[in-house]
C-alpha positions in Angstrom: 51.4 1.9 92.2 51.6 5.6 92.6 52.7 7.2 89.3 55.8 9.3 89.4 55.3 13.0 89.3 56.6 14.2 85.9 59.3 16.8 85.8 57.8 20.1 84.9 58.4 21.1 81.3 59.5 24.7 80.8 57.2 26.7 78.6 58.2 27.0 75.0 59.5 30.2 73.6 56.9 32.8 73.1 54.6 31.4 76.0 54.6 33.5 79.1 54.7 31.6 82.4 51.7 31.7 84.7 52.4 33.4 88.0 50.9 31.6 91.0 48.3 33.5 92.9 47.3 35.8 90.0 43.6 35.8 89.4 41.5 37.0 86.4 41.5 40.7 85.7 38.7 42.7 87.1 35.9 43.9 84.9 33.9 42.2 82.1 35.7 39.7 79.8 35.3 39.4 76.0 36.7 36.8 73.6 39.8 37.9 71.6 39.9 37.6 67.8 42.1 34.5 68.1 39.6 32.9 70.4 36.7 33.7 67.9 38.8 32.3 65.1 39.3 29.0 67.0 35.6 28.6 67.7 34.8 29.4 64.0 37.3 26.7 62.9 35.7 24.2 65.4 32.3 25.0 64.0 33.5 24.3 60.5 35.1 21.0 61.6 31.8 19.9 63.2 29.9 20.6 60.0 26.6 22.1 59.2 23.8 21.7 61.9 26.0 19.6 64.1 26.9 20.3 67.7 30.4 21.6 68.5 32.2 19.5 71.1 35.4 19.8 73.1 37.1 17.5 70.6 36.4 19.8 67.7 37.7 22.8 69.7 40.8 20.9 70.7 41.4 19.8 67.1 41.0 23.4 65.8 43.6 24.6 68.4 46.0 21.8 67.5 45.7 22.7 63.8 46.5 26.4 64.3 50.3 26.6 64.1 50.3 30.0 66.0 48.1 28.8 68.9 49.7 28.2 72.3 48.0 24.8 72.5 49.6 23.7 69.2 53.0 25.0 70.3 52.8 23.0 73.6 51.8 19.8 71.8 54.6 20.1 69.3 57.1 20.9 72.1 56.0 17.7 73.9 56.8 15.6 70.8 53.2 14.6 69.9 52.1 13.9 66.3 49.6 16.7 65.7 48.1 15.1 62.6 47.4 11.8 64.4 46.0 13.6 67.4 43.8 15.8 65.2 42.4 12.7 63.3 41.6 11.0 66.6 39.9 14.0 68.0 37.8 14.4 64.9 36.8 10.8 64.9 35.9 11.0 68.6 33.9 14.2 68.0 32.0 12.7 65.1 31.1 9.6 67.1 30.0 11.6 70.1 27.9 14.1 68.0 26.3 11.4 65.9 25.5 8.9 68.7 22.2 10.5 70.1 20.8 11.3 66.7 22.0 8.4 64.5 19.2 6.4 62.9 19.4 2.6 63.4 20.1 2.1 59.6 22.7 4.8 59.4 26.2 3.3 58.9 29.1 4.6 61.0 31.3 7.2 59.6 34.0 5.9 57.4 37.4 6.0 59.0 39.2 5.7 55.7 38.0 9.0 54.3 40.5 11.7 55.3 38.9 14.8 56.8 39.4 18.1 54.9 42.2 20.2 56.0 40.5 23.4 54.8 36.9 23.2 56.2 36.4 27.0 56.3 37.3 27.4 52.7 35.3 24.4 51.7 32.2 26.0 53.4 32.6 29.5 52.1 34.4 29.0 48.9 34.4 27.2 45.5 37.5 25.2 44.4 38.0 26.3 40.8 40.9 24.0 40.2 38.9 21.0 41.3 36.1 22.1 39.0 38.6 22.5 36.1 39.8 18.9 36.7 36.2 17.7 36.4 35.7 19.7 33.2 32.9 21.8 34.7 34.4 25.2 33.7 35.7 26.4 30.4 36.7 26.4 27.7 38.4 29.8 27.8 39.4 31.3 24.5 41.6 34.4 24.0 42.8 36.9 26.7 46.4 35.7 26.3 47.8 39.1 27.1 45.8 39.5 30.3 46.5 35.9 31.5 50.2 36.4 30.9 50.1 39.7 32.9 48.4 37.9 35.8 50.9 35.1 35.8 53.9 37.5 35.7 52.4 39.3 38.7 51.9 36.1 40.6 55.5 35.1 40.0 56.9 38.3 41.7 58.6 38.1 45.0 56.5 40.9 46.5 53.2 42.6 45.6 52.2 39.4 43.9 48.5 39.8 44.3 46.9 40.9 41.0 43.6 42.7 40.8 41.6 42.6 37.5 40.1 46.0 36.8 37.5 46.3 34.0 33.9 47.0 33.3 31.2 44.4 33.9 31.0 41.9 31.1 34.6 42.1 29.8 35.6 38.6 31.2 37.4 39.1 34.5 36.1 36.0 36.1 36.8 34.0 32.9 40.5 35.0 33.2 40.6 33.5 36.7 38.9 30.3 35.4 41.5 30.1 32.7 44.2 30.2 35.4 42.4 27.4 37.2 42.3 25.3 34.0 46.0 25.9 33.4 46.8 24.9 37.0 44.8 21.7 36.6 46.6 20.9 33.3 50.0 21.5 34.9 50.9 24.5 32.8 53.0 27.5 33.9 54.9 25.7 36.7 56.7 28.8 37.6 53.5 30.5 38.9 50.9 27.7 39.1 52.8 24.6 40.2 50.6 22.7 42.7 48.4 25.8 43.2 44.7 25.6 44.2 42.5 28.5 43.3 39.5 28.9 45.5 36.8 31.5 44.8 35.7 33.0 48.1 32.0 33.9 48.4 31.6 37.1 50.4 27.8 36.6 50.5 28.2 33.2 52.2 30.9 34.6 54.5 28.6 37.4 55.6 25.4 35.4 55.7 24.4 34.3 59.2 27.1 36.5 60.9 24.7 38.9 62.5 26.4 38.6 65.9 29.3 41.0 66.4 32.6 39.3 65.9 31.2 36.4 63.9 32.4 37.7 60.6 35.9 38.5 62.0 36.1 34.9 63.3 35.3 33.5 59.9 37.8 35.8 58.1 40.5 34.8 60.6 39.6 31.2 60.0 40.1 31.7 56.3 43.5 33.4 56.9 44.6 30.6 59.2 43.8 27.9 56.6 45.5 29.8 53.8 48.5 30.3 56.0 48.7 26.6 56.7 48.3 25.8 53.0 50.6 28.0 50.9 49.4 26.4 47.7 46.0 28.1 48.1 45.2 31.2 46.1 42.0 33.0 47.1 39.9 34.7 44.3 37.6 37.5 45.5 35.2 38.8 43.0 33.8 42.3 43.6 36.9 43.1 45.7 35.5 46.5 46.7 32.9 44.7 48.8 35.6 44.0 51.4 35.8 47.6 52.3 33.2 48.2 55.0 31.9 44.6 55.1 31.3 43.6 58.7 31.9 47.1 60.2 29.3 47.4 62.9 30.6 50.6 64.6 33.5 52.8 65.2 35.4 50.2 67.2 34.9 47.3 64.8 37.0 46.2 61.9 35.9 45.5 58.3 37.0 42.5 56.3 39.6 44.6 54.4 41.4 45.6 57.6 41.5 42.0 58.7 43.0 40.8 55.4 45.5 43.6 54.8 48.1 42.4 57.5 48.0 38.9 56.0 48.5 40.3 52.6 51.4 42.5 53.8 53.2 39.5 55.4 52.7 37.3 52.3 50.6 34.8 54.3 47.6 35.3 52.0 47.8 35.0 48.2 44.8 36.7 46.5 43.4 37.6 43.1 40.8 40.3 43.0 38.4 41.6 40.4 36.5 44.9 40.4 35.3 47.7 38.0 37.4 50.8 37.4 34.9 53.0 39.2 34.7 50.8 42.3 38.5 50.4 42.3 38.9 54.2 42.3 36.2 54.7 44.9 37.0 51.9 47.4 40.4 50.4 46.8 42.4 53.5 46.1 40.7 55.3 49.0 42.4 52.7 51.3 46.1 53.1 50.6 47.1 50.2 52.9 44.9 47.8 50.9 45.7 49.3 47.5 49.5 48.9 47.8 49.1 45.2 48.3 47.7 44.7 44.8 49.0 45.0 41.3 46.4 46.4 38.9 45.9 44.5 35.6 43.6 46.3 33.2 41.0 44.2 31.3 39.6 46.1 28.4 36.7 45.2 26.1 37.5 42.7 23.4 37.4 43.8 19.7 35.3 42.2 17.0 37.8 39.6 15.9 38.7 38.5 19.4 35.0 38.3 20.3 34.3 36.1 17.2 37.2 33.8 18.3 35.7 33.5 21.8 32.2 32.7 20.3 33.7 30.0 18.1 35.4 28.5 21.1 32.1 28.4 23.0 30.1 27.1 20.0 30.5 23.3 20.7 29.2 23.6 24.2 26.3 25.9 23.2 25.3 23.5 20.4 25.3 20.5 22.7 23.2 22.3 25.3 20.6 23.7 22.9 20.6 21.0 20.3 21.1 23.6 17.5 23.8 24.6 15.0 25.5 27.9 15.2 26.9 29.0 11.8 29.5 31.7 11.5 27.1 34.2 10.1 24.9 34.0 13.2 27.9 34.5 15.4 29.0 37.5 13.3 25.5 38.9 13.4 25.5 38.7 17.2 28.7 40.6 17.5 27.7 43.3 14.9 24.2 43.8 16.3 25.3 44.0 19.9 28.0 46.5 19.0 25.5 48.6 17.0 22.5 48.5 19.4 23.9 47.8 22.8 26.7 50.3 23.4 25.8 50.4 27.1 27.1 46.8 27.5 30.5 45.3 26.9 32.0 42.6 24.7 32.2 39.7 24.9 29.4 39.3 27.4 26.7 41.0 25.4 27.5 38.9 22.3 27.6 35.7 24.2 24.3 36.6 25.9 22.7 37.3 22.5 23.9 34.0 21.0 22.7 32.0 24.0 19.3 33.6 23.9 19.0 33.2 20.1 19.8 29.5 20.5 17.2 29.2 23.2 14.7 30.9 20.9 15.5 28.5 18.1 15.1 25.6 20.4 11.8 26.9 21.9 10.3 29.2 19.3 6.9 29.4 20.9 4.6 27.9 23.5 3.5 24.4 22.5 -0.3 23.8 22.4 -0.2 20.1 21.7 1.5 17.1 23.3 4.9 16.1 22.0 4.8 13.8 19.0 6.6 10.4 19.1 10.0 10.0 17.5 10.4 9.6 13.8 9.9 6.1 12.5 13.0 4.0 12.2 14.8 6.1 14.9 15.9 8.7 12.4 17.8 11.5 14.1 16.4 14.9 14.2 18.5 17.5 12.4 19.8 20.3 14.5 18.0 23.5 13.5 20.3 26.4 12.6 20.4 29.7 14.4 20.0 32.3 11.6 21.0 36.0 11.7 17.3 36.8 11.4 16.6 35.0 14.7 19.5 36.9 16.3 18.0 40.2 15.0 14.6 39.4 16.4 16.0 38.5 19.8 17.9 41.8 20.0 14.9 43.8 18.8 12.7 42.3 21.5 15.3 42.8 24.2 16.0 46.5 23.3 12.3 47.2 22.3 13.4 48.3 18.8 11.5 47.8 15.5 12.5 44.5 13.9 12.9 46.0 10.4 15.3 48.6 11.8 17.6 45.9 13.3 17.3 43.6 10.3 18.1 46.4 7.8 21.3 47.2 9.7 22.5 43.6 8.9 21.4 43.5 5.2 21.8 46.9 3.6 22.7 49.3 6.3 19.3 50.9 6.3 19.6 51.6 2.6 15.9 51.2 1.7 14.8 53.2 4.7 17.1 56.1 3.8 16.1 56.0 0.1 12.5 56.4 1.1 13.2 59.2 3.7 12.8 62.2 1.3 9.4 61.1 0.0 8.2 60.3 3.5 9.1 63.8 4.7 7.6 65.6 1.6 4.2 64.0 2.2 4.1 65.3 5.8 6.0 68.6 5.8 4.6 71.1 3.3 6.4 74.0 1.8 10.0 72.9 2.8 11.1 70.8 -0.2 14.6 72.3 -0.4 15.2 71.9 3.4 13.9 68.3 3.3 16.2 67.5 0.3 19.2 68.7 2.2 18.3 66.8 5.4 17.8 63.6 3.4 21.1 64.0 1.6 23.0 64.6 4.7 21.6 61.6 6.6 22.2 59.3 3.6 25.8 60.5 3.7 26.0 59.9 7.5 24.6 56.4 7.5 26.3 55.1 4.3 29.7 56.7 4.9 32.4 54.1 4.4 34.8 55.8 6.8 34.1 55.7 10.5 33.4 59.0 12.3 34.1 59.8 16.0 31.0 61.8 16.8 27.3 61.2 16.4 25.9 60.1 13.0 25.0 63.7 12.2 24.7 67.1 13.9 22.2 69.4 12.2 21.0 72.9 13.0 17.5 73.9 11.8 16.9 77.6 11.5 13.8 79.5 10.6 10.6 81.2 12.0 8.3 79.5 14.4 5.8 77.1 12.9 7.5 76.3 9.6 8.1 72.6 10.4 11.5 72.4 12.2 10.3 70.4 15.2 7.8 68.4 13.1 10.7 67.4 10.8 12.7 66.2 13.7 9.8 64.1 15.1 9.2 62.6 11.7 12.9 61.7 11.3 12.8 59.9 14.7 9.7 58.0 13.5 11.2 57.0 10.2 14.8 56.2 11.2 14.2 54.7 14.6 10.8 53.1 14.3 8.5 55.4 16.2 8.2 58.9 17.6 9.3 57.5 21.0 12.8 57.2 19.4 13.3 60.9 20.1 15.0 62.4 23.1 13.8 66.0 23.5 15.7 68.6 25.6 14.0 72.0 26.0 17.0 74.3 26.0 14.9 77.1 27.5 15.2 75.2 30.8 19.0 75.7 30.7 19.2 79.5 30.9 21.0 79.6 34.2 24.8 79.3 34.5 24.5 76.4 36.9 22.1 74.4 34.6 24.9 72.0 33.6 23.9 69.7 36.5 20.5 69.2 34.8 22.3 67.7 31.8 25.0 65.5 33.4 23.6 65.1 36.9 24.8 66.3 40.3 28.1 65.1 41.7 28.2 62.6 44.5 28.2 64.1 47.9 27.1 63.6 51.5 24.3 66.1 51.2 21.5 66.2 48.7 20.2 63.7 46.1 22.4 62.2 43.4 20.2 63.0 40.5 20.6 61.3 37.1 21.5 63.7 34.3 18.6 64.5 32.0 20.9 64.2 29.0 23.3 61.4 30.0 20.5 59.3 31.5 18.4 59.6 28.4 21.3 58.7 26.1 22.1 55.6 28.2 18.5 54.6 28.0 18.1 55.2 24.2 21.6 55.0 22.6 19.9 54.7 19.1 17.7 57.8 18.9 17.2 61.3 17.6 18.4 64.0 20.1 16.3 67.2 19.7 17.7 70.3 21.3 14.8 72.7 20.9 15.4 76.5 20.9 19.1 76.0 21.4 19.9 79.8 21.4 18.1 80.2 24.7 20.6 78.0 26.7 23.4 79.5 28.7 26.8 79.3 26.9 28.2 77.1 29.8 25.4 74.6 29.2 26.2 74.5 25.5 29.8 73.7 26.3 28.6 70.3 27.6 27.8 69.3 24.0 31.3 69.9 22.7 32.5 66.5 23.9 29.3 64.8 22.6 29.5 66.4 19.1 33.3 65.7 18.8 33.8 62.3 20.4 30.3 60.9 20.4 30.3 60.3 24.1 29.6 62.3 27.3 30.8 61.9 30.9 28.3 62.5 33.6 29.0 63.9 37.1 29.8 60.4 38.5 32.3 59.6 35.8 30.0 57.3 33.8 30.1 57.4 30.0 27.1 57.8 27.8 27.6 56.6 24.2 26.2 58.9 21.6 27.8 57.5 18.5 24.5 56.3 17.1 22.6 59.5 17.7 21.2 61.9 15.1 21.4 65.3 16.8 19.0 68.1 15.6 19.1 71.6 17.1 16.4 74.1 16.3 16.5 77.9 16.6 14.3 80.8 15.6 17.3 82.9 14.6 16.6 84.5 11.2 12.9 84.7 11.8 12.7 87.9 9.9 11.8 85.9 6.8 13.4 84.9 3.5 14.5 88.4 2.7 16.3 89.9 5.8 18.0 93.3 5.9 21.4 93.6 4.2 24.4 92.8 6.4 22.4 90.5 8.8 23.2 87.3 6.9 26.1 85.5 5.4 26.4 82.6 3.0 28.3 79.8 4.8 30.4 77.1 3.1 27.8 74.4 4.0 24.7 76.6 3.3 23.4 76.0 -0.2 19.8 76.8 0.6 18.3 80.1 1.9 20.7 82.4 3.6 21.4 81.7 7.2 22.0 84.4 9.9 25.5 85.1 11.2 25.7 82.8 14.2 29.1 83.8 15.4 27.7 86.4 17.8 25.4 83.8 19.3 27.3 80.5 19.5 31.0 79.9 20.1 33.1 79.0 17.1 34.0 75.6 18.7 30.3 74.7 18.6 29.7 75.9 15.1 32.7 73.9 13.8 31.1 70.7 15.1 27.8 71.2 13.2 27.6 69.1 10.0 25.1 71.3 8.3 23.0 74.4 8.9 19.6 74.1 7.2 17.3 77.1 6.9 13.5 76.5 6.8 11.8 79.3 4.8 8.8 81.2 5.9 5.5 79.8 4.6 3.7 81.7 1.8 -0.1 81.8 1.4 -0.2 78.8 -0.9 1.7 76.7 1.7 -0.8 77.9 4.4 -3.7 77.0 2.2 -2.4 73.4 1.8 -1.8 73.1 5.5 -5.4 74.3 6.2 -6.8 71.9 3.6 -4.9 69.0 5.2 -6.1 70.0 8.7 -9.7 70.2 7.5 -9.5 66.7 5.9 -8.1 65.2 9.1 -10.9 66.8 11.1 -13.7 65.6 8.9 -12.3 62.1 8.7 -12.0 61.9 12.5 -15.7 63.0 12.9 -16.9 60.4 10.5 -14.8 57.7 12.0 -15.9 58.5 15.6 -19.6 59.6 15.2 -20.6 58.2 11.8 -21.5 61.7 10.5 -20.1 63.2 7.2 -18.9 66.8 7.3 -18.4 68.6 4.0 -16.3 71.8 3.8 -17.2 74.1 0.9 -14.4 75.6 -1.1 -15.5 79.1 0.1 -15.2 78.0 3.7 -11.8 76.4 3.1 -10.6 79.6 1.3 -11.8 81.8 4.2 -10.0 79.6 6.8 -6.8 79.8 4.7 -7.0 83.6 4.5 -7.5 83.9 8.3 -4.6 81.6 8.9 -2.3 83.6 6.6 -3.3 86.8 8.4 -2.2 85.2 11.7 1.4 84.7 10.4 2.1 81.9 12.8 3.0 79.2 10.4 1.6 75.7 10.5 0.7 76.0 14.2 -1.3 79.1 13.5 -3.1 77.4 10.6 -4.2 74.5 12.8 -5.3 76.9 15.5 -7.4 78.7 12.9 -9.1 75.5 11.9 -9.8 74.6 15.5 -11.4 78.1 16.1 -13.5 78.2 12.9 -14.6 74.6 12.4 -13.6 72.4 15.3 -15.2 74.7 17.9 -18.7 74.7 16.4 -18.4 70.9 15.8 -17.6 70.3 19.5 -20.6 72.4 20.5 -22.8 70.1 18.4 -21.3 67.0 19.9 -21.9 68.3 23.5 -25.5 69.2 22.8 -26.2 66.0 21.0 -27.3 67.7 17.9 -24.6 66.3 15.7 -26.0 62.8 15.4 -29.5 64.0 14.6 -28.4 64.3 10.9 -26.2 62.1 8.9 -24.4 64.9 7.0 -23.4 68.5 7.7 -21.9 71.2 5.6 -19.4 73.9 6.7 -20.3 77.0 4.7 -19.0 80.5 4.5 -21.5 83.3 5.0 -21.2 86.9 6.2 -17.6 86.8 7.4 -17.8 83.4 9.2 -18.2 79.6 8.9 -21.4 78.0 9.8 -22.5 74.4 10.1 -25.7 73.4 8.3 -27.4 70.0 8.2 -27.6 68.3 4.9 -29.4 65.0 5.7 
């Protein structure tokens, strides 16, 4: 029987009729973006490492509501869902037949295939994870969560973007939304919603061929368009701009997503930092206007403690330890004090987690594990103490443990009480200046009221070689654990008007390197340190203007807009102004309101009044008298003879006459402590070095440095 010829069906609306006799266009042919999206969807339907057959491609075309094939099938009255299931079953059987092992069971026909294969491949379903209890709990951030929900409930521009620094909890807010959606809360914005986190790394990976990324992105858009309940979460939203752009004629991921966002076919939640939002999102007006910005700021101390208490049960179960409230409070306070370059609550959570791990594994075990206690007695969970938290932070930031521990116990009280005695033993002849420095720093560290700027800003005045720089070095050693706790900026390098770029870095630009600022980079690397500005009067006034913000607010912005936190700095500036000595000419000096020591020179003709008003105290170091020089020479001789005996096993005795002659020569040099040490090197160290080089020093067990006929000579004594 010859089948009847069916009546031609007119093409549906939107489908152009094919004219007979028309051939393909001349020239090379390339696949359209729609065609690439269809092949990408077919590849996702086939699955990883499986061949793509005609059935998979037909199923992908049938699923796409905008495809011509799907339109023709629906116009003919066919059931697209049944047709798609049959095609996938046929494709799976065909693909598996040649490679199926004899003991491999046939694919289950009862399991319904996924309707979002592209999102399943390149995304992570946060709502499904929330139903399984694999994310959370989320504590706090009620204001930000409400702002996101209100944005999602809008009729237009309902795509929120979370803008905040790294570590403030942007991803946690989205996970909180997934938890609320899984629990059925907020039906006005989350009813039946499914939040899927899209991995840009997976989306880009393996798409080295031109057009492959576009096909994947279009596949994502097609699936979201077919499933209005899906909300896509894109972390690091700025990465969309430029991703996949291979040349002038290609499109990046942002340009592909923007039309879908504009038509409301794609619901999206983004997350990025403020700097990246300004640089990438705002620079693309078409993309920026599709999002509503929700600011996520750093949590305060109380909210961070609330978050830690909410996370405590999970951390205790994981580590097998107990986390008392004092350990949580110590983690918050220490992270705020010693890690200003990171943000709450991330830095506090990280510190608690690491302290718990240290409590669980305090050291490497050198023996085999012992059997359980007799009788099956349960092991008591060890507590995480504030001392362990302090030790973890000290190791992570490479700080002295006693410095970190004292900030918990007494606010560095014992260290500050011992400061004056520590300085008096090492800086000679400046008792009054040392007393004023110690008093000012005790006031700065122990002040009950908070201050906006650094801990203290001091200006040391006096002649060269009287101990200004040495006092600053000793302050860094005593307050911050070692001499490496000092940041030194030689202000003589900043004499040019354009020297500001050396301090805060060069601005971003297409030409030239983007140098890190010498000052801002050092402060970010050592936020707890002594900042020494040596010979401050030699810097250009424009360079000194940079320090106004630092001295007033305790922070500094570099050329790239990044903040350097200087609230825990001790700033010491040194200057040789007033080097005429303790009795300058009349009219040259004035007695300032904060100058109780030797008279300080009038600085108003050298520094701007705005800078002088930000200095906490001006401390004048007096010129050294002959008695001071004699003590410095005596100490230098003692250090030299001790070093010789320790290294070569030879004793060197300096006679009183020789020591007195060295002190007289040092006083005549009038170069302060540096001149005194140079005199000792010339008169004693030089002859000793000659004996070492010739090998004569070790021929005798003892030598004597004696004065005779206007010089110092070394004579053997044994």
